[in-house]
C-alpha positions in Angstrom: 19.7 21.0 33.9 17.1 20.1 36.6 15.7 16.6 37.0 12.2 17.9 36.2 13.4 19.4 32.9 15.1 16.1 31.9 12.0 14.2 32.9 9.9 16.6 30.7 12.2 16.0 27.7 12.0 12.3 28.2 8.2 12.4 28.3 8.1 14.5 25.1 10.5 12.1 23.4 8.4 9.1 24.3 5.2 10.8 23.0 6.8 11.8 19.7 8.4 8.4 19.1 5.2 6.6 19.9 3.5 8.7 17.2 6.4 7.9 14.9 5.9 4.1 15.4 2.1 4.5 14.8 2.7 6.4 11.6 5.4 3.9 10.5 3.0 0.9 11.1 0.3 2.7 9.1 2.6 3.2 6.1 2.7 6.9 6.5 6.5 6.9 6.1 7.4 10.5 5.5 5.4 11.7 8.5 6.9 9.0 10.7 10.4 10.0 9.5 9.8 13.6 10.7 8.6 12.3 14.1 11.5 9.8 14.4 14.0 12.7 13.8 12.4 15.0 16.4 12.1 12.2 18.9 15.7 11.1 18.4 16.9 14.7 19.0 15.0 14.9 22.2 16.5 11.6 23.4 20.0 12.8 22.5 19.3 15.9 24.7 18.3 13.6 27.5 21.4 11.5 27.0 23.6 14.6 27.4 22.0 15.4 30.8 22.0 11.9 32.3 25.0 10.8 34.4 24.1 7.3 35.3 26.0 4.8 33.1 23.3 2.2 32.9 20.7 4.8 31.9 23.1 6.2 29.3 23.6 2.8 27.8 19.8 2.3 27.7 19.3 5.6 25.9 22.1 4.9 23.4 20.5 1.6 22.5 17.1 3.3 22.0 18.6 6.1 19.9 20.5 3.6 17.7 17.4 1.5 17.1 15.3 4.5 16.1 18.1 5.9 14.0 18.4 2.6 12.1 14.7 2.5 11.4 14.7 6.2 10.3 17.5 5.4 7.9 15.6 2.4 6.5 12.5 4.6 5.9 14.6 7.2 4.2 16.2 4.7 1.8 12.8 3.1 1.1 11.1 6.4 0.3 13.9 7.6 -1.9 13.9 4.4 -3.9 10.1 4.6 -4.4 10.5 8.2 -5.6 13.2 7.1 -8.1 10.9 4.4 -9.3 8.1 6.9 -9.7 5.9 4.9 -7.3 5.8 7.2 -4.4 2.5 8.9 -3.3 1.7 9.6 0.3 -1.4 11.3 1.7 -1.3 13.2 5.0 -4.5 13.3 6.9 -4.8 15.7 9.9 -7.5 14.5 12.2 -9.8 17.3 13.4 -8.6 19.0 16.6 -5.2 17.3 16.5 -2.3 19.7 17.1 1.4 19.6 16.8 1.8 20.0 13.1 4.0 22.9 11.9 4.0 24.0 8.2 7.7 23.3 7.9 7.6 19.9 9.5 4.6 18.8 7.6 5.4 20.1 4.1 9.2 20.5 3.8 9.9 16.8 3.3 7.8 16.9 0.1 9.2 20.1 -1.4 11.9 19.6 -4.0 14.0 22.2 -5.6 12.1 21.7 -8.9 8.7 22.5 -7.5 7.1 25.5 -9.3 3.3 25.4 -8.6 1.1 24.7 -5.6 -2.7 24.3 -5.5 -4.6 25.1 -2.3 -8.3 24.3 -2.0 -9.8 25.6 1.2 -13.4 26.9 1.6 -12.5 28.8 4.8 -9.9 31.5 3.9 -12.0 34.2 5.3 -11.4 35.4 8.8 -8.3 37.0 10.1 -6.7 33.9 11.6 -7.5 31.9 8.5 -6.0 34.5 6.2 -3.0 34.7 8.5 -2.5 30.9 8.3 -2.6 31.0 4.5 0.0 33.8 4.6 2.2 31.7 6.8 1.9 28.8 4.4 3.0 31.1 1.5 5.9 32.4 3.6 7.0 28.9 4.2 7.2 28.2 0.5 9.3 31.3 0.0 11.8 30.2 2.7 12.4 26.7 1.5 14.7 25.8 -1.4 12.1 25.5 -4.2 11.3 27.5 -7.4 7.6 28.1 -6.7 6.3 30.8 -9.2 2.6 30.3 -8.9 0.2 29.5 -6.1 -3.4 28.7 -6.9 -6.0 29.4 -4.2 -9.6 28.1 -4.5 -11.8 29.2 -1.7 -15.4 30.4 -1.0 -16.4 34.1 -0.7 -17.3 35.5 2.7 -20.9 36.6 2.2 -20.9 38.5 5.6 -17.8 40.6 4.9 -16.4 40.0 1.4 -14.6 43.4 1.4 -12.3 42.4 4.3 -11.5 39.0 2.7 -10.9 40.6 -0.7 -8.7 43.3 0.7 -6.6 40.9 2.7 -6.1 38.5 -0.2 -5.2 41.4 -2.5 -2.5 42.4 0.0 -1.1 38.8 0.0 -1.2 38.8 -3.8 0.8 42.0 -4.0 3.3 40.8 -1.4 3.9 37.5 -3.3 4.2 39.5 -6.6 7.1 41.4 -5.0 8.8 38.1 -4.5 8.2 37.0 -8.1 5.3 34.7 -7.2 1.8 34.9 -8.8 -1.3 34.2 -6.7 -4.1 32.8 -8.8 -7.3 33.4 -6.8 -10.6 31.8 -7.6 -13.9 31.5 -5.7 -16.3 28.6 -5.6 -19.7 28.2 -3.9 -19.6 24.4 -3.9 -16.1 23.7 -2.5 -16.3 21.5 0.7 -12.9 19.8 1.2 -9.5 21.1 2.0 -6.6 19.9 -0.2 -3.1 21.0 -1.0 -1.4 19.6 -4.1 2.3 20.1 -4.9 3.5 19.2 -8.4 7.1 18.5 -9.3 8.8 16.1 -11.7 9.9 13.9 -8.8 6.6 13.4 -7.0 3.0 14.5 -6.8 1.8 14.7 -3.2 -1.7 15.3 -1.9 -2.2 16.5 1.6 -5.8 16.8 3.0 -7.5 17.6 6.2 -10.7 15.8 5.2 -14.1 17.5 5.2 -14.2 21.2 6.1 -17.8 21.5 7.3 -16.8 24.1 9.8 -14.1 26.7 9.8 -11.0 26.2 12.0 
């Protein structure tokens, strides 16, 4: 492994772990846990490639510190879930990247989840429809029992036929997997929101105002 590659991994690890600490300090524990885990894995990859004993010791200490904090967060969140006090809101700042569907939602999905509500005024154009499809595919891949997905969106006045056709295809595809897509349109919807309901927790994830399509 080249020195440049190792340096690149280290830079990525520092960036991810910095984000983990910021989320941790803001009380966004589940999000911080995902970042801690990704950053720790990157540091472990760097450790494998480093030969200098002093540097290896430095990385081991860093990894141990982050692993200890990640474990504390995990215990804290699990205890709050057991007590029925856990509710965390994920806010994605406009134009921020680096969030994957699996990384963002998987920690909240339990095996008992059966319904998901998606409010998004902009499920219209090809890339937006494709993103919604990817979200649905993610739900089918994880270990949950989702049987119904509710989508509330606005109708595309410019080309409603393309929107309707694409959503109809998604609906049929989900039906083939035993999942019902409940589709409704609203002319007053403004905010994006995803709600996942299960006996263990109710989690709301928003991206704030949706004044312009993304």
